[in-house]
Biotite code that builds the C-alpha atoms (Angstrom):
import biotite.structure as struc

atoms = struc.array([
    struc.Atom([-77.859, -112.783, 25.701], chain_id="A", res_id=1, res_name="UNK", atom_name="CA", element="C"),
    struc.Atom([-80.682, -111.644, 27.969], chain_id="A", res_id=2, res_name="UNK", atom_name="CA", element="C"),
    struc.Atom([-82.081, -115.164, 28.203], chain_id="A", res_id=3, res_name="UNK", atom_name="CA", element="C"),
    struc.Atom([-78.629, -116.532, 29.033], chain_id="A", res_id=4, res_name="UNK", atom_name="CA", element="C"),
    struc.Atom([-78.153, -113.930, 31.769], chain_id="A", res_id=5, res_name="UNK", atom_name="CA", element="C"),
    struc.Atom([-81.584, -114.656, 33.209], chain_id="A", res_id=6, res_name="UNK", atom_name="CA", element="C"),
    struc.Atom([-80.969, -118.412, 33.282], chain_id="A", res_id=7, res_name="UNK", atom_name="CA", element="C"),
    struc.Atom([-77.544, -117.923, 34.849], chain_id="A", res_id=8, res_name="UNK", atom_name="CA", element="C"),
    struc.Atom([-79.039, -115.651, 37.502], chain_id="A", res_id=9, res_name="UNK", atom_name="CA", element="C"),
    struc.Atom([-81.791, -118.149, 38.299], chain_id="A", res_id=10, res_name="UNK", atom_name="CA", element="C"),
    struc.Atom([-79.175, -120.885, 38.563], chain_id="A", res_id=11, res_name="UNK", atom_name="CA", element="C"),
    struc.Atom([-77.173, -118.795, 41.066], chain_id="A", res_id=12, res_name="UNK", atom_name="CA", element="C"),
    struc.Atom([-80.307, -118.185, 43.137], chain_id="A", res_id=13, res_name="UNK", atom_name="CA", element="C"),
    struc.Atom([-81.220, -121.888, 43.149], chain_id="A", res_id=14, res_name="UNK", atom_name="CA", element="C"),
    struc.Atom([-77.678, -123.009, 44.023], chain_id="A", res_id=15, res_name="UNK", atom_name="CA", element="C"),
    struc.Atom([-77.407, -120.532, 46.907], chain_id="A", res_id=16, res_name="UNK", atom_name="CA", element="C"),
    struc.Atom([-80.853, -121.607, 48.097], chain_id="A", res_id=17, res_name="UNK", atom_name="CA", element="C"),
    struc.Atom([-79.975, -125.317, 48.074], chain_id="A", res_id=18, res_name="UNK", atom_name="CA", element="C"),
    struc.Atom([-76.425, -125.037, 49.448], chain_id="A", res_id=19, res_name="UNK", atom_name="CA", element="C"),
    struc.Atom([-76.780, -122.277, 52.010], chain_id="A", res_id=20, res_name="UNK", atom_name="CA", element="C"),
    struc.Atom([-80.572, -122.286, 52.548], chain_id="A", res_id=21, res_name="UNK", atom_name="CA", element="C"),
    struc.Atom([-80.500, -118.561, 51.805], chain_id="A", res_id=22, res_name="UNK", atom_name="CA", element="C"),
    struc.Atom([-82.201, -117.531, 48.560], chain_id="A", res_id=23, res_name="UNK", atom_name="CA", element="C"),
    struc.Atom([-82.152, -113.811, 49.424], chain_id="A", res_id=24, res_name="UNK", atom_name="CA", element="C"),
    struc.Atom([-78.367, -113.522, 49.117], chain_id="A", res_id=25, res_name="UNK", atom_name="CA", element="C"),
    struc.Atom([-78.485, -115.242, 45.740], chain_id="A", res_id=26, res_name="UNK", atom_name="CA", element="C"),
    struc.Atom([-81.194, -112.843, 44.598], chain_id="A", res_id=27, res_name="UNK", atom_name="CA", element="C"),
    struc.Atom([-79.250, -109.830, 45.863], chain_id="A", res_id=28, res_name="UNK", atom_name="CA", element="C"),
    struc.Atom([-76.100, -111.078, 44.159], chain_id="A", res_id=29, res_name="UNK", atom_name="CA", element="C"),
    struc.Atom([-78.003, -111.529, 40.906], chain_id="A", res_id=30, res_name="UNK", atom_name="CA", element="C"),
    struc.Atom([-79.410, -107.986, 41.071], chain_id="A", res_id=31, res_name="UNK", atom_name="CA", element="C"),
    struc.Atom([-76.113, -106.336, 42.041], chain_id="A", res_id=32, res_name="UNK", atom_name="CA", element="C"),
    struc.Atom([-74.199, -108.428, 39.507], chain_id="A", res_id=33, res_name="UNK", atom_name="CA", element="C"),
    struc.Atom([-76.642, -107.423, 36.784], chain_id="A", res_id=34, res_name="UNK", atom_name="CA", element="C"),
    struc.Atom([-76.320, -103.749, 37.665], chain_id="A", res_id=35, res_name="UNK", atom_name="CA", element="C"),
    struc.Atom([-72.526, -104.021, 37.665], chain_id="A", res_id=36, res_name="UNK", atom_name="CA", element="C"),
    struc.Atom([-72.499, -105.932, 34.349], chain_id="A", res_id=37, res_name="UNK", atom_name="CA", element="C"),
    struc.Atom([-74.754, -103.433, 32.569], chain_id="A", res_id=38, res_name="UNK", atom_name="CA", element="C"),
    struc.Atom([-72.849, -100.468, 34.030], chain_id="A", res_id=39, res_name="UNK", atom_name="CA", element="C"),
    struc.Atom([-69.557, -101.789, 32.671], chain_id="A", res_id=40, res_name="UNK", atom_name="CA", element="C"),
    struc.Atom([-71.168, -102.546, 29.310], chain_id="A", res_id=41, res_name="UNK", atom_name="CA", element="C"),
    struc.Atom([-72.638, -99.031, 29.147], chain_id="A", res_id=42, res_name="UNK", atom_name="CA", element="C"),
    struc.Atom([-69.286, -97.474, 30.071], chain_id="A", res_id=43, res_name="UNK", atom_name="CA", element="C"),
    struc.Atom([-67.467, -99.444, 27.361], chain_id="A", res_id=44, res_name="UNK", atom_name="CA", element="C"),
    struc.Atom([-70.118, -98.438, 24.798], chain_id="A", res_id=45, res_name="UNK", atom_name="CA", element="C"),
    struc.Atom([-69.738, -94.804, 25.842], chain_id="A", res_id=46, res_name="UNK", atom_name="CA", element="C"),
    struc.Atom([-65.943, -94.916, 25.446], chain_id="A", res_id=47, res_name="UNK", atom_name="CA", element="C"),
    struc.Atom([-66.291, -96.549, 22.007], chain_id="A", res_id=48, res_name="UNK", atom_name="CA", element="C"),
    struc.Atom([-68.759, -93.873, 20.938], chain_id="A", res_id=49, res_name="UNK", atom_name="CA", element="C"),
    struc.Atom([-66.659, -90.969, 22.178], chain_id="A", res_id=50, res_name="UNK", atom_name="CA", element="C"),
    struc.Atom([-63.257, -92.155, 20.953], chain_id="A", res_id=51, res_name="UNK", atom_name="CA", element="C"),
    struc.Atom([-64.336, -94.701, 18.346], chain_id="A", res_id=52, res_name="UNK", atom_name="CA", element="C"),
])
């Protein structure tokens, strides 16, 4: 799963770099998306643990 997420993030960075000539926004999106994804996953795990 981690490898898949990393490859997907690199693909987003490369696509934004080639299409918009702006790799920084792709990198920022990858970082913020990763934080959001892991936060949601942690929250779901917490709910399952508490009410499981």
